N, C-alpha and C positions, 0 to 999 in steps of 0.2 A: 565509577564514581570518582569525582575529583576531591581535592582536599576540603573544599567548601562544603560539599555535600556530606562527606564523612563527618565534619565537625558539627554540622546541623543535626545529623542523625544521632550522634552520640550525645549531644547536649539535650536533645528532645527527650531522650530516654532518661537521662540524669535529672532533668527538670520534673518529668512526670513521677518518677520514683521519689524524688525529694519532696514533691508536693504531698504525696500520699503519706509518706513517712512523717512529715511535719504535722499533718492533721492528726494522724494516729497518736503521735507523741504528745501533743499539747492537749488535745481533747481528753486523752486517757489519763493524764496527770493533773487535770485542772483542780480537782478538789485540794491536793497537796499544795498547788501553787496558790490557791486562795488563802490557805492557812498561812503560808509563808509571807504573803503580802500583808496580812493583818499583823503578824508578829513584827515585821520590819517597820510598818507604818505607824505603829502605836507609839505614843509618847511614853516616857519613862514612868509616868505616874498613872498610866492606864492599866486596866485589868489584864490585858493580854501579855502574859509573862512566859508562857511555855507552849509548846506545840499542842499538848493535850488540853491545857486550859483554854487555848485559843479555839481549838476545834469545837469544844463544848460550848463556849460563848457564842460563836458564829451559828452553831446549830440551834441553840436556845433562842437566839434573837431572830433568825431568819428561816429556821427549818432546814431540812435536808437539801432543798434546792437552793438555798442561800449559798451552798458551796460551789454552785454552778453559775452564779451571776457573772455575766461578762463572756460566757462561753461563745455567744454569737460573734463577738469580735474576733475571737480566736479562730473560729470556723472560717471567717471571711478572709483573715490575714495570714494564718499560718501556712496554708497551702502555697500561695504564691511567694511568700517570704522564703519558705524552705526549698521550694523549687529553684529559686535563684541562688540560694545558699549552697546546695549540693552541686548544682550544675556549674556555678563559678568556681567552686573548689576543684572539681574534676578538670575543668578547662585550664585553670592556672597550674594545677599539678602536672598536667600533661606537658604543657609548654615550657615549664620550668625544669622538667626532668625529675620531678618528685616521685614518679612512678617507674622510672627506669632502673631496673635492678643492676644494671652494669655500673651505676654511680654508687659512691660510697654511701654507707648508712647515714653518716653525718650530713652529706650533701642532700640526700633524700629528705632527711628530717627538716633541714633548713628550708628546702624548697616547699615541703608540706606546710611548714609554719608560715611561710610567706603566702601561700595559696589560701590558707585558712584566714589570714588577715584581709586579703582582698575580698574574699567571699563575705566577710563580715561587713565591710564598708558598703558593699552593694546591697545585701539582704536587709540590713538595718534600715534602709530608706523606706522599706515596706513594713518591716516588723515594728519599728519604734511607735508610730502612731496607733497601730493596733494594740500594742502593749499598754500604752497609756490609757486607752479607752477601757481595756480589759481590767486594769487595776482599779480605776474609778468605780467600774460597776461591781467589782468585787467587794470594795469597801462600803459602798452604798451609803456614804455619809451625806449625799444629796439625793433628792427624790427624782432620779432619772427614771422615765418610763420604759426605757429600752436603750438598745445600743445606738440606734439612729438619733434619739433624742439626746443621749449623752454626747455624741459627736457635735450635734448642732449647738448644744448648750455650751460646750467648751469653746467652740469657735466663736460664738457670739459673746461670751463673757470674758474669755481669756485670750482669744485670738488663735490663728492657725499655728503660731509659734509654740503654743502650749502643747500641741501634739508632738513637737520635736523638742520639748524642753529637756528631755533627758538623752538626746541623741549623742552629744559629746561624751556624757557620762557612760552611756551604753557602749560606745566605741572604746573608751578607756578601759572598761570592764571587759567587753567583748573581744577586743584584740588580744590581750594576754590570755584570756580564756581559750580562744581558738588557736592562738600560736602554740599553746601547750596541748591543747585537746587533740588536734588532728594528728600530730606526730606520735603522740602516746597511743592513740587508737591504731595507727598503722603498725607500730611496733608490736603491740599486744595482739593484733590480728595475725601477724606473721608467727607469733609464738604459738597461737592456738590452732593455726591451719597452715599446711605446707603448700597447698595449691591455691594461688591467689584468685583463680577463676571458679573455684568450687564453692557451693553454697552450704555453709555450716552455721545454722541459726545460733547454736549454743556459743560458738566462737565469737560471733558478732555481738551477741548479748553481753558476754563476759569483757570483751575488749572495749565495747562502748561504755558499759557500766563502770569499769575501772577508770577510764579516761575521764568520764563525766564527773565522777565523785572527786577525783584529785583536782581537776580544773575548777569545779564549783567551790571547793573549800578555799582555794588560793585566792579567788576573786570575790568572796563574799562581802568584804567591806565596800567594794564599789557597788555591789548589787543593793546594799542597804541605802547608799546615797542615791542611787537611781530611783528606788522606790519612793524616798522622801521627796525628790524632785518632782516626780510624776504625780504625786498625790498631795502636794503642798496646797493646792487650791482647795481641796476638800477638808484637809486636816487643820488648816488655818495656821500653818507655821512656815512662812516664807523663807526661802534660801536665795542667795544671790548667785548661786552656781555650784558647780562640783566641789571646788576648793573650799567654799564657804560651808557647804554641807558637811564635808569630811571633817573640817576643823571643829564645827559646832557639835557634831555627834560625838567626837573624841572628848571635847571639853565637858559636855553636859552628861554624858553617859559612860565615858571611858572605853576601855577595851570591850567591854560587854555590849556596847552599842554596835560595834563592828561585827560582833558575833550573832546579832539578832537574825533569827531565821537560818542559822547555819545547819542545824540538823535537817529541817525539812528541805533545804536547799540541796544538801548532799543526797538526801533520799530522792529528791526530785530528779537530779541529774544522773544518779546511778540508774534509776529505773527508766527515765525518759530517753537517755542516750542509748541504753540497751534496746528499748523499743524502736527508737529511730533507726539505728543502724541495722537491726534485724530486719525491720520493715523495708528499709531502703534497699538492702542487698537482695531481699527476697523479690521485690518488684523489679529490680533490675534483672534478676534471673528469669522472672516470669516474662518480661518483655524481650528477653533474648539479648540482653546487653552484652553478655560475655561471648555469645556466638556471633554477634554483630562485630565486636572488637577483634575477634580472631579472624573474621572474614575481611575486615577493614582495619589492618594494623595502623594505618595513618591516623585513625581516630583516637588511638590510645595515647 
């Protein structure tokens, strides 16, 4: 096999594992994400003030399945988006030397941070429209009959650009998240396991959960602004962009506005990152990724 065949083989494994991990992560954590969306999208004078009260209000108004509105959009978009996300990270990590143990820890971490940034830019092209539709369905402030109807209505009334209204904000939030997230995961993984090619579910869960919680907390203010931009057409409170949203949230709600949804966000990323990395590493092992990489060292 040549370099090209090795590259394609490794990327195919990473993409398949990433797609399965992404679907498992987002669909498994969907009810918590729904609650987070309601907490962040609510105006300061609305009833949704805490995680528990929000969950009760959503359940009372829409029933148990109201917590799962928008899950179709996640099912359609999370697989491809996370396939690109993980495959791109592995690709750039390999070519930047982020996985080369002969390099210093600082160099590896910087390379992993850069690889995480590149994977974010690429994967968000797929993830952002899906996330926008998902949040509109979660809020249910307009009478959408389903995911397809929501997509058509948004494009007809707000234009295609509305699907990417939060792309810049998502990148502003996602870049620092993943620049921090991937190196922390790699460091924690090394602490929990000595053999980089061994499969240790507990180590992956702990490393992923720790990195997810820290990165989620640091970037929560950007997530609040992203949610406001994505749902402004439904909530009826327009913003002129990221900066305007950040300023107005601070002026109108203070620090508490930036902290909206912090607890469910940290809970979400602690659990979801643990699920994602454990699933991703398991599927890689199941597909023989480690065996493949050992047999084809040029793909590493």
